[in-house]
C-alpha positions in Angstrom: 84.3 2.3 -35.3 87.2 3.1 -33.9 88.9 3.1 -30.1 89.6 7.1 -30.4 86.4 8.0 -31.7 84.3 6.6 -28.6 86.5 9.6 -26.8 85.7 12.5 -30.0 82.5 14.2 -28.4 79.6 13.5 -30.6 77.5 17.1 -33.0 74.2 17.5 -32.2 71.3 17.5 -34.9 69.4 20.1 -35.4 66.8 19.4 -33.6 68.5 18.6 -30.6 70.2 21.9 -30.5 66.7 23.7 -31.1 64.9 22.1 -28.0 68.0 23.1 -26.2 67.5 26.6 -27.3 63.4 26.4 -26.9 64.6 25.7 -23.1 66.7 28.2 -22.4 64.9 30.8 -23.9 62.1 29.7 -22.0 63.9 29.6 -18.8 64.8 32.9 -19.2 61.7 33.7 -19.4 60.2 32.9 -16.0 63.5 34.2 -15.2 62.9 37.4 -15.4 58.5 37.4 -14.4 59.7 35.9 -11.4 62.6 39.1 -11.0 59.6 41.9 -11.8 57.3 40.4 -9.2 60.1 40.5 -7.0 60.8 44.0 -7.8 57.3 45.5 -7.5 57.3 44.0 -3.9 60.0 45.2 -2.4 59.8 49.2 -4.5 55.9 49.9 -3.6 54.6 46.8 -1.2 51.8 48.9 -0.1 50.5 49.8 -4.3 46.9 47.3 -4.1 46.5 46.9 -1.0 42.5 48.4 -0.6 41.1 48.4 -4.1 39.8 52.0 -4.5 35.6 52.1 -3.3 33.6 54.7 -5.6 31.5 57.0 -4.3 27.5 55.6 -4.1 28.9 51.9 -2.7 28.4 50.2 -0.2 31.1 48.8 1.6 30.8 45.9 5.1 31.8 45.4 8.1 32.2 41.9 9.4 30.0 42.6 11.8 28.0 45.8 12.9 25.8 46.8 9.4 26.7 48.2 6.2 28.2 52.2 4.8 28.1 53.8 1.5 30.9 55.9 1.0 28.5 59.2 -0.1 31.9 61.6 -1.3 34.8 62.4 -0.2 36.1 66.4 -0.5 39.7 68.0 0.4 40.5 71.3 1.4 43.5 72.7 -0.1 44.1 75.8 2.0 43.3 73.8 5.7 44.5 70.3 3.9 42.0 68.5 5.3 40.5 65.8 3.6 36.8 64.1 4.5 35.5 61.7 3.8 31.3 61.0 4.4 29.4 57.9 5.1 25.7 56.9 5.6 24.3 54.0 7.7 23.1 51.9 5.8 21.3 48.4 5.7 19.3 46.9 8.4 16.9 49.4 9.8 17.0 48.5 13.4 21.4 49.3 13.4 20.3 52.7 11.7 18.3 52.9 15.0 21.4 52.7 16.8 23.3 54.8 18.5 25.8 52.8 19.7 28.0 52.0 16.8 30.9 54.1 16.9 33.7 54.8 14.2 37.6 55.5 14.8 40.1 55.9 12.1 42.8 55.7 11.8 44.6 57.7 8.0 48.4 57.4 5.9 48.8 58.9 3.1 50.0 57.4 -0.2 53.1 59.1 -0.8 54.0 58.7 2.6 52.8 55.4 4.2 55.1 56.1 7.6 52.6 59.4 8.8 49.4 58.4 10.6 47.1 61.2 10.1 44.4 62.9 12.4 41.5 61.1 11.9 38.6 62.6 13.5 34.6 61.5 13.7 31.4 63.4 13.8 28.6 62.0 14.0 25.0 63.7 13.2 22.0 62.1 14.0 21.6 58.3 13.1 22.7 57.5 10.1 26.1 60.8 9.2 29.3 60.6 9.9 32.4 62.0 9.7 36.0 61.2 8.7 37.8 64.5 8.4 41.5 64.3 7.8 43.8 66.6 9.3 47.1 67.8 7.6 47.0 66.3 4.5 50.1 67.9 1.6 48.4 68.5 -1.8 50.2 65.8 -3.2 49.0 62.6 -1.1 47.7 61.4 -4.6 45.9 58.8 -2.8 43.9 58.7 1.3 44.2 55.1 3.5 41.5 54.9 5.8 41.2 51.9 8.7 38.0 52.6 10.5 36.8 50.5 13.5 33.7 49.7 13.5 32.0 49.1 17.8 28.1 48.6 17.8 26.4 47.4 21.9 23.4 45.4 22.3 23.2 47.5 24.6 24.7 50.4 26.4 26.4 48.0 29.2 27.1 45.7 26.8 31.0 45.4 25.8 30.8 46.4 22.2 31.3 44.6 18.8 34.4 45.4 16.4 35.0 44.9 13.1 37.1 46.6 10.3 36.3 48.6 6.8 39.4 49.6 5.3 39.3 51.8 2.2 41.6 53.2 -0.1 40.5 56.0 -2.2 42.4 58.1 -4.9 42.5 62.3 -5.4 41.1 61.6 -8.8 37.8 60.6 -7.0 38.0 64.0 -4.6 36.4 67.3 -5.2 38.0 70.4 -4.0 36.2 72.4 -1.6 36.7 74.5 1.6 36.1 72.1 4.4 34.8 73.5 7.7 34.9 71.2 11.0 31.7 72.7 12.9 28.7 71.3 13.7 26.9 73.9 11.4 28.8 72.3 8.1 28.7 68.7 9.2 24.2 68.5 9.7 23.9 71.0 6.8 25.5 67.9 4.8 23.4 65.4 6.5 20.3 67.4 6.0 21.1 67.6 2.4 22.5 63.4 2.4 19.2 62.5 3.9 17.3 64.3 1.3 19.3 62.4 -1.6 19.7 59.0 0.3 15.2 59.6 1.3 14.8 59.9 -2.8 16.8 57.2 -3.8 14.6 54.6 -1.8 11.6 56.1 -3.7 12.4 55.9 -7.3 14.1 52.2 -6.0 10.5 51.2 -4.1 8.7 52.8 -7.5 10.9 50.1 -9.8 10.4 47.5 -7.6 6.3 48.8 -8.2 6.5 48.7 -11.7 8.6 45.0 -12.2 5.8 43.6 -9.0 2.9 45.4 -12.0 4.6 43.7 -14.8 4.7 40.2 -13.2 1.0 40.6 -12.3 0.1 41.2 -15.8 2.1 38.2 -16.8 0.9 36.1 -14.1 -2.8 36.6 -15.6 -2.1 35.9 -19.3 -0.7 32.3 -18.3 -4.3 32.1 -16.1 -6.3 33.2 -19.4 -4.5 30.3 -21.6 -4.4 27.5 -19.0 -8.5 29.2 -18.5 -8.5 28.6 -21.8 -7.2 25.0 -22.3 -9.3 23.6 -19.4 -12.7 24.1 -22.1 -10.8 21.3 -24.3 -9.3 18.9 -20.9 -10.3 15.6 -19.2 -11.5 15.9 -15.9 -8.0 14.5 -14.1 -6.4 17.4 -16.3 -8.6 20.2 -15.4 -7.8 18.8 -11.8 -4.3 20.1 -11.7 -4.8 23.1 -14.2 -6.5 24.9 -10.7 -3.9 24.0 -8.4 -1.5 25.3 -10.7 -4.4 28.7 -11.2 -4.8 28.8 -7.0 -0.8 29.2 -7.5 -0.6 31.5 -9.7 -3.6 33.7 -7.7 -1.7 33.0 -5.0 1.2 34.5 -6.0 -0.9 37.5 -7.6 -2.4 38.6 -4.0 1.5 38.3 -2.7 3.2 40.5 -5.3 -0.2 42.7 -4.8 0.0 42.9 -0.8 4.0 44.1 -1.4 2.6 46.8 -3.8 0.8 48.2 -1.1 4.0 47.8 1.8 5.6 49.8 -1.1 3.6 52.8 -0.9 2.9 52.6 2.6 6.6 53.1 3.1 6.5 55.6 0.1 3.9 57.6 2.5 6.1 56.9 4.7 9.7 58.4 3.4 7.5 61.2 1.9 6.6 62.2 4.9 9.9 62.1 6.3 11.0 64.5 4.5 9.1 67.3 5.9 10.5 67.0 8.9 14.2 66.0 8.0 16.0 68.9 10.0 13.9 67.7 13.1 16.3 64.3 12.7 19.2 66.5 13.2 
């Protein structure tokens, strides 16, 4: 090597060139993804903030019970939007008249303007939220609900928040009236449907309990058959197992009786539904 060769740039071999090309491509991809994420957050910061809740799903506040989303309606003539909630979960909360809801709403096409949101409660469990001045091309309604409950009329309320995001595809178009009769009819209809669902659930549970009892009885029969060939120590162990199985059957039979009692009570409540509202 001559003295001048030391100052002459070396030629890169093919391996080095491939590595450089690979790193350049990788850096370009990473930079592009980063810019895409930043761009989406700037152009639409509220999109996806709240996941849409399907009708029939139960949402839970942090301290004040659960609410089932019954239905959503939109009246294009009056530009009213209605969300129907049903207090569920803990029976003590269902009986509690001290539970109060307040709501604020915005539409996806205009996130800066809060819409008037009126809450109406009929009976113990029915809540209606009617949002006014919702344009026809609203796309979605975002509703923030504050739940307040008092253990006694004199105590300070406990507060928690529920957030709902409702798409227009989840909403049925129909006339919405801000009249007590309109809300009462919805409350009665919802009460009957929810009661039928409770009865169906109890009957399904009874069927499952009976299946468990049948399976346990088969296990008992097998053990009793095996005991004929067992020695004394083995028989003592089998007797304990049989006692456990029979105790399980007794518990399941008690649950079945309780379920039937609940069904009878629910069927009776259906005949008296008007008195609940």
